[in-house]
PyMOL Python script that loads the backbone (N, CA, C, O; Angstrom):
from pymol import cmd

cmd.read_pdbstr("""\
ATOM      1  N   UNK A   1     196.178 143.483 160.505  1.00  0.00           N
ATOM      2  CA  UNK A   1     196.184 142.035 160.623  1.00  0.00           C
ATOM      3  C   UNK A   1     196.372 141.630 162.086  1.00  0.00           C
ATOM      4  O   UNK A   1     197.010 142.344 162.860  1.00  0.00           O
ATOM      5  N   UNK A   2     195.832 140.522 162.441  1.00  0.00           N
ATOM      6  CA  UNK A   2     195.906 140.044 163.817  1.00  0.00           C
ATOM      7  C   UNK A   2     197.342 139.729 164.208  1.00  0.00           C
ATOM      8  O   UNK A   2     198.148 139.319 163.374  1.00  0.00           O
ATOM      9  N   UNK A   3     197.655 139.926 165.487  1.00  0.00           N
ATOM     10  CA  UNK A   3     199.020 139.672 165.941  1.00  0.00           C
ATOM     11  C   UNK A   3     199.089 138.614 167.030  1.00  0.00           C
ATOM     12  O   UNK A   3     200.178 138.122 167.327  1.00  0.00           O
ATOM     13  N   UNK A   4     197.995 138.258 167.620  1.00  0.00           N
ATOM     14  CA  UNK A   4     197.981 137.244 168.668  1.00  0.00           C
ATOM     15  C   UNK A   4     197.365 135.957 168.121  1.00  0.00           C
ATOM     16  O   UNK A   4     196.440 136.001 167.310  1.00  0.00           O
ATOM     17  N   UNK A   5     197.875 134.832 168.561  1.00  0.00           N
ATOM     18  CA  UNK A   5     197.408 133.550 168.053  1.00  0.00           C
ATOM     19  C   UNK A   5     195.904 133.392 168.217  1.00  0.00           C
ATOM     20  O   UNK A   5     195.232 132.904 167.309  1.00  0.00           O
ATOM     21  N   UNK A   6     195.369 133.798 169.361  1.00  0.00           N
ATOM     22  CA  UNK A   6     193.923 133.675 169.573  1.00  0.00           C
ATOM     23  C   UNK A   6     193.137 134.454 168.524  1.00  0.00           C
ATOM     24  O   UNK A   6     192.095 133.999 168.051  1.00  0.00           O
ATOM     25  N   UNK A   7     193.643 135.627 168.168  1.00  0.00           N
ATOM     26  CA  UNK A   7     192.988 136.444 167.147  1.00  0.00           C
ATOM     27  C   UNK A   7     193.103 135.789 165.771  1.00  0.00           C
ATOM     28  O   UNK A   7     192.151 135.793 164.990  1.00  0.00           O
ATOM     29  N   UNK A   8     194.265 135.233 165.486  1.00  0.00           N
ATOM     30  CA  UNK A   8     194.475 134.584 164.193  1.00  0.00           C
ATOM     31  C   UNK A   8     193.544 133.391 164.041  1.00  0.00           C
ATOM     32  O   UNK A   8     192.975 133.180 162.970  1.00  0.00           O
ATOM     33  N   UNK A   9     193.384 132.613 165.102  1.00  0.00           N
ATOM     34  CA  UNK A   9     192.527 131.425 165.038  1.00  0.00           C
ATOM     35  C   UNK A   9     191.050 131.765 164.861  1.00  0.00           C
ATOM     36  O   UNK A   9     190.260 130.904 164.473  1.00  0.00           O
ATOM     37  N   UNK A  10     190.674 133.002 165.138  1.00  0.00           N
ATOM     38  CA  UNK A  10     189.293 133.440 164.939  1.00  0.00           C
ATOM     39  C   UNK A  10     189.007 133.804 163.484  1.00  0.00           C
ATOM     40  O   UNK A  10     187.848 133.940 163.093  1.00  0.00           O
ATOM     41  N   UNK A  11     190.052 133.961 162.690  1.00  0.00           N
ATOM     42  CA  UNK A  11     189.886 134.315 161.283  1.00  0.00           C
ATOM     43  C   UNK A  11     189.323 133.135 160.492  1.00  0.00           C
ATOM     44  O   UNK A  11     189.416 131.986 160.924  1.00  0.00           O
ATOM     45  N   UNK A  12     188.749 133.427 159.348  1.00  0.00           N
ATOM     46  CA  UNK A  12     188.268 132.365 158.462  1.00  0.00           C
ATOM     47  C   UNK A  12     189.480 131.619 157.901  1.00  0.00           C
ATOM     48  O   UNK A  12     190.610 132.098 157.990  1.00  0.00           O
ATOM     49  N   UNK A  13     189.235 130.461 157.333  1.00  0.00           N
ATOM     50  CA  UNK A  13     190.330 129.670 156.761  1.00  0.00           C
ATOM     51  C   UNK A  13     191.059 130.478 155.683  1.00  0.00           C
ATOM     52  O   UNK A  13     192.289 130.513 155.666  1.00  0.00           O
ATOM     53  N   UNK A  14     190.322 131.117 154.799  1.00  0.00           N
ATOM     54  CA  UNK A  14     190.973 131.877 153.723  1.00  0.00           C
ATOM     55  C   UNK A  14     191.806 133.029 154.295  1.00  0.00           C
ATOM     56  O   UNK A  14     192.888 133.320 153.786  1.00  0.00           O
ATOM     57  N   UNK A  15     191.308 133.685 155.352  1.00  0.00           N
ATOM     58  CA  UNK A  15     192.071 134.770 155.978  1.00  0.00           C
ATOM     59  C   UNK A  15     193.336 134.229 156.651  1.00  0.00           C
ATOM     60  O   UNK A  15     194.387 134.866 156.598  1.00  0.00           O
ATOM     61  N   UNK A  16     193.236 133.051 157.286  1.00  0.00           N
ATOM     62  CA  UNK A  16     194.414 132.446 157.922  1.00  0.00           C
ATOM     63  C   UNK A  16     195.452 132.039 156.881  1.00  0.00           C
ATOM     64  O   UNK A  16     196.654 132.148 157.123  1.00  0.00           O
ATOM     65  N   UNK A  17     194.989 131.570 155.725  1.00  0.00           N
ATOM     66  CA  UNK A  17     195.926 131.219 154.647  1.00  0.00           C
ATOM     67  C   UNK A  17     196.662 132.472 154.181  1.00  0.00           C
ATOM     68  O   UNK A  17     197.879 132.448 153.997  1.00  0.00           O
ATOM     69  N   UNK A  18     195.929 133.558 153.991  1.00  0.00           N
ATOM     70  CA  UNK A  18     196.560 134.821 153.589  1.00  0.00           C
ATOM     71  C   UNK A  18     197.550 135.289 154.644  1.00  0.00           C
ATOM     72  O   UNK A  18     198.628 135.780 154.309  1.00  0.00           O
ATOM     73  N   UNK A  19     197.195 135.141 155.912  1.00  0.00           N
ATOM     74  CA  UNK A  19     198.072 135.539 157.011  1.00  0.00           C
ATOM     75  C   UNK A  19     199.337 134.688 156.986  1.00  0.00           C
ATOM     76  O   UNK A  19     200.441 135.207 157.151  1.00  0.00           O
ATOM     77  N   UNK A  20     199.177 133.373 156.779  1.00  0.00           N
ATOM     78  CA  UNK A  20     200.325 132.466 156.739  1.00  0.00           C
ATOM     79  C   UNK A  20     201.237 132.799 155.558  1.00  0.00           C
ATOM     80  O   UNK A  20     202.460 132.764 155.689  1.00  0.00           O
ATOM     81  N   UNK A  21     200.650 133.118 154.414  1.00  0.00           N
ATOM     82  CA  UNK A  21     201.449 133.500 153.252  1.00  0.00           C
ATOM     83  C   UNK A  21     202.247 134.765 153.536  1.00  0.00           C
ATOM     84  O   UNK A  21     203.423 134.857 153.185  1.00  0.00           O
ATOM     85  N   UNK A  22     201.611 135.727 154.165  1.00  0.00           N
ATOM     86  CA  UNK A  22     202.302 136.974 154.499  1.00  0.00           C
ATOM     87  C   UNK A  22     203.432 136.717 155.486  1.00  0.00           C
ATOM     88  O   UNK A  22     204.515 137.290 155.364  1.00  0.00           O
ATOM     89  N   UNK A  23     203.177 135.856 156.459  1.00  0.00           N
ATOM     90  CA  UNK A  23     204.209 135.510 157.439  1.00  0.00           C
ATOM     91  C   UNK A  23     205.388 134.830 156.750  1.00  0.00           C
ATOM     92  O   UNK A  23     206.543 135.172 157.001  1.00  0.00           O
ATOM     93  N   UNK A  24     205.090 133.858 155.874  1.00  0.00           N
ATOM     94  CA  UNK A  24     206.166 133.145 155.185  1.00  0.00           C
ATOM     95  C   UNK A  24     206.973 134.096 154.299  1.00  0.00           C
ATOM     96  O   UNK A  24     208.200 134.006 154.255  1.00  0.00           O
ATOM     97  N   UNK A  25     206.298 135.000 153.597  1.00  0.00           N
ATOM     98  CA  UNK A  25     207.002 135.971 152.756  1.00  0.00           C
ATOM     99  C   UNK A  25     207.923 136.844 153.594  1.00  0.00           C
ATOM    100  O   UNK A  25     209.025 137.180 153.162  1.00  0.00           O
ATOM    101  N   UNK A  26     207.475 137.213 154.795  1.00  0.00           N
ATOM    102  CA  UNK A  26     208.312 138.055 155.650  1.00  0.00           C
ATOM    103  C   UNK A  26     209.543 137.294 156.130  1.00  0.00           C
ATOM    104  O   UNK A  26     210.615 137.880 156.278  1.00  0.00           O
ATOM    105  N   UNK A  27     209.398 136.003 156.373  1.00  0.00           N
ATOM    106  CA  UNK A  27     210.532 135.172 156.787  1.00  0.00           C
ATOM    107  C   UNK A  27     211.490 134.992 155.617  1.00  0.00           C
ATOM    108  O   UNK A  27     212.702 135.143 155.770  1.00  0.00           O
ATOM    109  N   UNK A  28     210.946 134.670 154.453  1.00  0.00           N
ATOM    110  CA  UNK A  28     211.770 134.407 153.273  1.00  0.00           C
ATOM    111  C   UNK A  28     212.520 135.650 152.811  1.00  0.00           C
ATOM    112  O   UNK A  28     213.587 135.543 152.206  1.00  0.00           O
ATOM    113  N   UNK A  29     211.972 136.822 153.089  1.00  0.00           N
ATOM    114  CA  UNK A  29     212.607 138.054 152.619  1.00  0.00           C
ATOM    115  C   UNK A  29     213.795 138.485 153.476  1.00  0.00           C
ATOM    116  O   UNK A  29     214.583 139.338 153.066  1.00  0.00           O
ATOM    117  N   UNK A  30     213.921 137.905 154.649  1.00  0.00           N
ATOM    118  CA  UNK A  30     215.048 138.255 155.506  1.00  0.00           C
ATOM    119  C   UNK A  30     216.302 137.553 155.024  1.00  0.00           C
ATOM    120  O   UNK A  30     216.270 136.371 154.680  1.00  0.00           O
ATOM    121  N   UNK A  31     217.401 138.280 155.000  1.00  0.00           N
ATOM    122  CA  UNK A  31     218.654 137.717 154.518  1.00  0.00           C
ATOM    123  C   UNK A  31     219.081 136.524 155.367  1.00  0.00           C
ATOM    124  O   UNK A  31     219.605 135.545 154.835  1.00  0.00           O
ATOM    125  N   UNK A  32     218.867 136.592 156.663  1.00  0.00           N
ATOM    126  CA  UNK A  32     219.257 135.511 157.554  1.00  0.00           C
ATOM    127  C   UNK A  32     218.502 134.229 157.254  1.00  0.00           C
ATOM    128  O   UNK A  32     219.024 133.137 157.477  1.00  0.00           O
ATOM    129  N   UNK A  33     217.278 134.347 156.749  1.00  0.00           N
ATOM    130  CA  UNK A  33     216.480 133.149 156.477  1.00  0.00           C
ATOM    131  C   UNK A  33     217.126 132.296 155.400  1.00  0.00           C
ATOM    132  O   UNK A  33     216.993 131.072 155.415  1.00  0.00           O
ATOM    133  N   UNK A  34     217.820 132.924 154.471  1.00  0.00           N
ATOM    134  CA  UNK A  34     218.516 132.169 153.430  1.00  0.00           C
ATOM    135  C   UNK A  34     219.551 131.244 154.058  1.00  0.00           C
ATOM    136  O   UNK A  34     219.699 130.091 153.653  1.00  0.00           O
ATOM    137  N   UNK A  35     220.263 131.765 155.051  1.00  0.00           N
ATOM    138  CA  UNK A  35     221.272 130.957 155.724  1.00  0.00           C
ATOM    139  C   UNK A  35     220.624 129.828 156.515  1.00  0.00           C
ATOM    140  O   UNK A  35     221.145 128.713 156.545  1.00  0.00           O
ATOM    141  N   UNK A  36     219.488 130.110 157.159  1.00  0.00           N
ATOM    142  CA  UNK A  36     218.805 129.096 157.959  1.00  0.00           C
ATOM    143  C   UNK A  36     218.213 127.992 157.097  1.00  0.00           C
ATOM    144  O   UNK A  36     218.156 126.838 157.521  1.00  0.00           O
ATOM    145  N   UNK A  37     217.775 128.334 155.897  1.00  0.00           N
ATOM    146  CA  UNK A  37     217.117 127.370 155.029  1.00  0.00           C
ATOM    147  C   UNK A  37     218.087 126.661 154.093  1.00  0.00           C
ATOM    148  O   UNK A  37     217.697 125.745 153.369  1.00  0.00           O
ATOM    149  N   UNK A  38     219.331 127.076 154.104  1.00  0.00           N
ATOM    150  CA  UNK A  38     220.317 126.494 153.213  1.00  0.00           C
ATOM    151  C   UNK A  38     220.699 125.085 153.661  1.00  0.00           C
ATOM    152  O   UNK A  38     220.862 124.825 154.853  1.00  0.00           O
ATOM    153  N   UNK A  39     220.839 124.187 152.701  1.00  0.00           N
ATOM    154  CA  UNK A  39     221.253 122.822 153.016  1.00  0.00           C
ATOM    155  C   UNK A  39     222.741 122.775 153.350  1.00  0.00           C
ATOM    156  O   UNK A  39     223.554 123.477 152.749  1.00  0.00           O
ATOM    157  N   UNK A  40     223.069 121.941 154.312  1.00  0.00           N
ATOM    158  CA  UNK A  40     224.489 121.732 154.596  1.00  0.00           C
ATOM    159  C   UNK A  40     225.070 120.894 153.462  1.00  0.00           C
ATOM    160  O   UNK A  40     224.325 120.257 152.717  1.00  0.00           O
ATOM    161  N   UNK A  41     226.382 120.891 153.327  1.00  0.00           N
ATOM    162  CA  UNK A  41     227.025 120.088 152.295  1.00  0.00           C
ATOM    163  C   UNK A  41     226.742 118.602 152.509  1.00  0.00           C
ATOM    164  O   UNK A  41     226.577 117.854 151.545  1.00  0.00           O
ATOM    165  N   UNK A  42     226.685 118.176 153.767  1.00  0.00           N
ATOM    166  CA  UNK A  42     226.374 116.776 154.077  1.00  0.00           C
ATOM    167  C   UNK A  42     224.990 116.389 153.583  1.00  0.00           C
ATOM    168  O   UNK A  42     224.813 115.346 152.953  1.00  0.00           O
ATOM    169  N   UNK A  43     224.006 117.243 153.875  1.00  0.00           N
ATOM    170  CA  UNK A  43     222.638 116.961 153.454  1.00  0.00           C
ATOM    171  C   UNK A  43     222.515 116.986 151.930  1.00  0.00           C
ATOM    172  O   UNK A  43     221.834 116.150 151.336  1.00  0.00           O
ATOM    173  N   UNK A  44     223.184 117.956 151.311  1.00  0.00           N
ATOM    174  CA  UNK A  44     223.149 118.036 149.854  1.00  0.00           C
ATOM    175  C   UNK A  44     223.754 116.771 149.251  1.00  0.00           C
ATOM    176  O   UNK A  44     223.216 116.231 148.285  1.00  0.00           O
ATOM    177  N   UNK A  45     224.869 116.292 149.810  1.00  0.00           N
ATOM    178  CA  UNK A  45     225.512 115.084 149.304  1.00  0.00           C
ATOM    179  C   UNK A  45     224.568 113.882 149.433  1.00  0.00           C
ATOM    180  O   UNK A  45     224.443 113.086 148.501  1.00  0.00           O
ATOM    181  N   UNK A  46     223.903 113.752 150.588  1.00  0.00           N
ATOM    182  CA  UNK A  46     222.960 112.653 150.791  1.00  0.00           C
ATOM    183  C   UNK A  46     221.812 112.700 149.783  1.00  0.00           C
ATOM    184  O   UNK A  46     221.429 111.676 149.216  1.00  0.00           O
ATOM    185  N   UNK A  47     221.272 113.891 149.568  1.00  0.00           N
ATOM    186  CA  UNK A  47     220.175 114.038 148.602  1.00  0.00           C
ATOM    187  C   UNK A  47     220.637 113.723 147.185  1.00  0.00           C
ATOM    188  O   UNK A  47     219.914 113.085 146.419  1.00  0.00           O
ATOM    189  N   UNK A  48     221.849 114.174 146.833  1.00  0.00           N
ATOM    190  CA  UNK A  48     222.386 113.875 145.508  1.00  0.00           C
ATOM    191  C   UNK A  48     222.574 112.372 145.315  1.00  0.00           C
ATOM    192  O   UNK A  48     222.308 111.841 144.237  1.00  0.00           O
ATOM    193  N   UNK A  49     223.036 111.687 146.371  1.00  0.00           N
ATOM    194  CA  UNK A  49     223.212 110.233 146.301  1.00  0.00           C
ATOM    195  C   UNK A  49     221.869 109.526 146.119  1.00  0.00           C
ATOM    196  O   UNK A  49     221.749 108.598 145.320  1.00  0.00           O
ATOM    197  N   UNK A  50     220.869 109.975 146.867  1.00  0.00           N
ATOM    198  CA  UNK A  50     219.530 109.378 146.742  1.00  0.00           C
ATOM    199  C   UNK A  50     218.960 109.600 145.346  1.00  0.00           C
ATOM    200  O   UNK A  50     218.383 108.691 144.749  1.00  0.00           O
ATOM    201  N   UNK A  51     219.124 110.811 144.835  1.00  0.00           N
ATOM    202  CA  UNK A  51     218.619 111.131 143.499  1.00  0.00           C
ATOM    203  C   UNK A  51     219.323 110.279 142.446  1.00  0.00           C
ATOM    204  O   UNK A  51     218.678 109.754 141.538  1.00  0.00           O
ATOM    205  N   UNK A  52     220.620 110.145 142.562  1.00  0.00           N
ATOM    206  CA  UNK A  52     221.389 109.331 141.630  1.00  0.00           C
ATOM    207  C   UNK A  52     220.929 107.878 141.671  1.00  0.00           C
ATOM    208  O   UNK A  52     220.776 107.237 140.631  1.00  0.00           O
ATOM    209  N   UNK A  53     220.709 107.362 142.880  1.00  0.00           N
ATOM    210  CA  UNK A  53     220.247 105.992 143.056  1.00  0.00           C
ATOM    211  C   UNK A  53     218.872 105.791 142.413  1.00  0.00           C
ATOM    212  O   UNK A  53     218.623 104.770 141.771  1.00  0.00           O
ATOM    213  N   UNK A  54     217.996 106.760 142.590  1.00  0.00           N
ATOM    214  CA  UNK A  54     216.650 106.668 142.008  1.00  0.00           C
ATOM    215  C   UNK A  54     216.698 106.708 140.485  1.00  0.00           C
ATOM    216  O   UNK A  54     215.929 106.021 139.814  1.00  0.00           O
ATOM    217  N   UNK A  55     217.605 107.516 139.948  1.00  0.00           N
ATOM    218  CA  UNK A  55     217.718 107.611 138.492  1.00  0.00           C
ATOM    219  C   UNK A  55     218.268 106.318 137.901  1.00  0.00           C
ATOM    220  O   UNK A  55     217.882 105.918 136.802  1.00  0.00           O
ATOM    221  N   UNK A  56     219.168 105.668 138.631  1.00  0.00           N
ATOM    222  CA  UNK A  56     219.740 104.401 138.149  1.00  0.00           C
ATOM    223  C   UNK A  56     218.692 103.294 138.135  1.00  0.00           C
ATOM    224  O   UNK A  56     218.659 102.480 137.213  1.00  0.00           O
ATOM    225  N   UNK A  57     217.838 103.264 139.153  1.00  0.00           N
ATOM    226  CA  UNK A  57     216.818 102.215 139.249  1.00  0.00           C
ATOM    227  C   UNK A  57     215.520 102.811 139.783  1.00  0.00           C
ATOM    228  O   UNK A  57     215.254 102.753 140.984  1.00  0.00           O
ATOM    229  N   UNK A  58     214.709 103.385 138.889  1.00  0.00           N
ATOM    230  CA  UNK A  58     213.473 104.053 139.314  1.00  0.00           C
ATOM    231  C   UNK A  58     212.468 103.136 140.016  1.00  0.00           C
ATOM    232  O   UNK A  58     211.577 103.619 140.714  1.00  0.00           O
ATOM    233  N   UNK A  59     212.603 101.828 139.838  1.00  0.00           N
ATOM    234  CA  UNK A  59     211.652 100.903 140.450  1.00  0.00           C
ATOM    235  C   UNK A  59     212.086 100.462 141.849  1.00  0.00           C
ATOM    236  O   UNK A  59     211.380  99.689 142.496  1.00  0.00           O
ATOM    237  N   UNK A  60     213.233 100.941 142.320  1.00  0.00           N
ATOM    238  CA  UNK A  60     213.753 100.479 143.613  1.00  0.00           C
ATOM    239  C   UNK A  60     212.989 101.041 144.813  1.00  0.00           C
ATOM    240  O   UNK A  60     213.021 100.455 145.895  1.00  0.00           O
ATOM    241  N   UNK A  61     212.319 102.144 144.632  1.00  0.00           N
ATOM    242  CA  UNK A  61     211.605 102.765 145.751  1.00  0.00           C
ATOM    243  C   UNK A  61     210.166 102.295 145.847  1.00  0.00           C
ATOM    244  O   UNK A  61     209.756 101.352 145.170  1.00  0.00           O
ATOM    245  N   UNK A  62     209.413 102.965 146.694  1.00  0.00           N
ATOM    246  CA  UNK A  62     207.997 102.662 146.893  1.00  0.00           C
ATOM    247  C   UNK A  62     207.148 103.738 146.241  1.00  0.00           C
ATOM    248  O   UNK A  62     207.550 104.898 146.157  1.00  0.00           O
ATOM    249  N   UNK A  63     205.977 103.343 145.785  1.00  0.00           N
ATOM    250  CA  UNK A  63     205.039 104.334 145.246  1.00  0.00           C
ATOM    251  C   UNK A  63     204.481 105.158 146.403  1.00  0.00           C
ATOM    252  O   UNK A  63     204.513 104.736 147.559  1.00  0.00           O
ATOM    253  N   UNK A  64     203.974 106.327 146.071  1.00  0.00           N
ATOM    254  CA  UNK A  64     203.379 107.180 147.098  1.00  0.00           C
ATOM    255  C   UNK A  64     202.202 106.464 147.760  1.00  0.00           C
ATOM    256  O   UNK A  64     202.008 106.577 148.970  1.00  0.00           O
ATOM    257  N   UNK A  65     201.426 105.738 146.979  1.00  0.00           N
ATOM    258  CA  UNK A  65     200.292 104.997 147.528  1.00  0.00           C
ATOM    259  C   UNK A  65     200.758 103.962 148.547  1.00  0.00           C
ATOM    260  O   UNK A  65     200.148 103.824 149.607  1.00  0.00           O
ATOM    261  N   UNK A  66     201.841 103.227 148.238  1.00  0.00           N
ATOM    262  CA  UNK A  66     202.377 102.238 149.180  1.00  0.00           C
ATOM    263  C   UNK A  66     202.866 102.899 150.465  1.00  0.00           C
ATOM    264  O   UNK A  66     202.648 102.383 151.561  1.00  0.00           O
ATOM    265  N   UNK A  67     203.520 104.029 150.323  1.00  0.00           N
ATOM    266  CA  UNK A  67     204.026 104.750 151.496  1.00  0.00           C
ATOM    267  C   UNK A  67     202.857 105.193 152.379  1.00  0.00           C
ATOM    268  O   UNK A  67     202.893 105.003 153.594  1.00  0.00           O
ATOM    269  N   UNK A  68     201.828 105.779 151.778  1.00  0.00           N
ATOM    270  CA  UNK A  68     200.657 106.215 152.550  1.00  0.00           C
ATOM    271  C   UNK A  68     200.012 105.037 153.273  1.00  0.00           C
ATOM    272  O   UNK A  68     199.630 105.150 154.438  1.00  0.00           O
ATOM    273  N   UNK A  69     199.893 103.917 152.583  1.00  0.00           N
ATOM    274  CA  UNK A  69     199.281 102.731 153.186  1.00  0.00           C
ATOM    275  C   UNK A  69     200.079 102.266 154.395  1.00  0.00           C
ATOM    276  O   UNK A  69     199.498 101.952 155.434  1.00  0.00           O
ATOM    277  N   UNK A  70     201.409 102.217 154.273  1.00  0.00           N
ATOM    278  CA  UNK A  70     202.254 101.796 155.401  1.00  0.00           C
ATOM    279  C   UNK A  70     202.124 102.757 156.583  1.00  0.00           C
ATOM    280  O   UNK A  70     202.063 102.328 157.735  1.00  0.00           O
ATOM    281  N   UNK A  71     202.082 104.052 156.292  1.00  0.00           N
ATOM    282  CA  UNK A  71     201.961 105.042 157.364  1.00  0.00           C
ATOM    283  C   UNK A  71     200.624 104.891 158.084  1.00  0.00           C
ATOM    284  O   UNK A  71     200.561 104.942 159.312  1.00  0.00           O
ATOM    285  N   UNK A  72     199.562 104.706 157.312  1.00  0.00           N
ATOM    286  CA  UNK A  72     198.226 104.594 157.908  1.00  0.00           C
ATOM    287  C   UNK A  72     198.072 103.317 158.734  1.00  0.00           C
ATOM    288  O   UNK A  72     197.319 103.296 159.707  1.00  0.00           O
ATOM    289  N   UNK A  73     198.775 102.267 158.356  1.00  0.00           N
ATOM    290  CA  UNK A  73     198.713 101.014 159.118  1.00  0.00           C
ATOM    291  C   UNK A  73     199.379 101.171 160.480  1.00  0.00           C
ATOM    292  O   UNK A  73     199.014 100.475 161.427  1.00  0.00           O
ATOM    293  N   UNK A  74     200.347 102.073 160.592  1.00  0.00           N
ATOM    294  CA  UNK A  74     201.066 102.279 161.849  1.00  0.00           C
ATOM    295  C   UNK A  74     200.239 103.055 162.864  1.00  0.00           C
ATOM    296  O   UNK A  74     200.542 103.013 164.056  1.00  0.00           O
ATOM    297  N   UNK A  75     199.219 103.748 162.430  1.00  0.00           N
ATOM    298  CA  UNK A  75     198.402 104.567 163.344  1.00  0.00           C
ATOM    299  C   UNK A  75     197.488 103.742 164.186  1.00  0.00           C
ATOM    300  O   UNK A  75     196.740 104.284 165.001  1.00  0.00           O
TER     301      UNK A  75
END
""", "prot")
cmd.dss("prot")
cmd.show_as("cartoon", "prot")
cmd.util.cbc("prot")
cmd.orient("prot")
């Protein structure tokens, strides 16, 4: 498999996807990666609060379509 970015960019899209999958698997398999990808307690608390808020009032947020439209208008 290619090891230099220039070589990787010469691969077909399907080959680059396979390369990216292999790279991600190698990162995920390292014990240290678990620590790097782990949520802090603060972040977990914030996400739990957001999830709880959404469950209480599912209509309080924006639809994905509305979000995409707002993002595209900013460009």
